[in-house]
N, C-alpha and C positions, 0 to 999 in steps of 0.2 A: 504495499499501500505506499504511495507516495508520502511524504514527508507532510506537506501541506496538508493534505486529506486527515491524517492521524491528528494534526495538532487540531484540525476544526471539530473532529469527532470526540476530541478529548476535551476541548473547550465546551461543546456541547453538554459533554457527562458531566461536567464539573459545575456546570451553570444548573444542571437540572438537581444535581446533588445541593447544592447551595440553597435551592429554592425548596428542600427539603420535600420532594417529590419522591414516591415510592415508586410509580409505575410511568412511564413517559416511552414514547416512540421512538425506535431507534431507527427503522427502517421501514418505509410504506413501499410496497409491492402493487404495482399496476398491473392488469391485463387488458390492454385496451383493444384485443382482439379475441374474441370467444373460440375461431376456429382455429384447430389445432390439426396438422396433417400426420401428426403422432398415434401410435397406437397403445400407448402404455397400458399395461395390467393394471387394473384398479381404478382407472380416470374415468371412464365411460363418456368423455366428451366427444368423440368421434360418432356416438350413437346418438345425439341430440339432433332435434329436427334441424333442416336447410334454414329453415327461418333464425333459428336461434343462433344457430353459427356463424350467420352473416351480419349478426350485432356488431357494431363499432363503438366504442367511447370516444363522444366529441372531444378536442384537444381543449377546448375550455372547461369540461369537466373533469380532465385529469389534472390539469393544472389547478383547479380548484380542491381537488382531493390533498393535494401535495400540501399547498397552502395552509388547508386546512388542519392537516396529521402536523405538521410542524416537525416532520423528523428529518436527519439531518442526511439521510441516505434514500434513495430512490432506484428502486430494481423494477425493470419491464419485463414482464413474461409474456408468454402467449405465442400462440402458433404463427 
């Protein structure tokens, strides 16, 4: 992990501890596309109707979720 990122995450963690928060987000995971071309055992997404698989998260909604969460890291997953 780059030093700059480590320092920013460390500062975030210290800030949360100084605010005496027991629980706080460290990572927000977005899945803007529901479709996936993988057939992982136990997932079942591939079995969803095509109307569900074609759903997309609007960019504004994704950015709003990131802002609302306040987590210092963002992971974007999905097919």
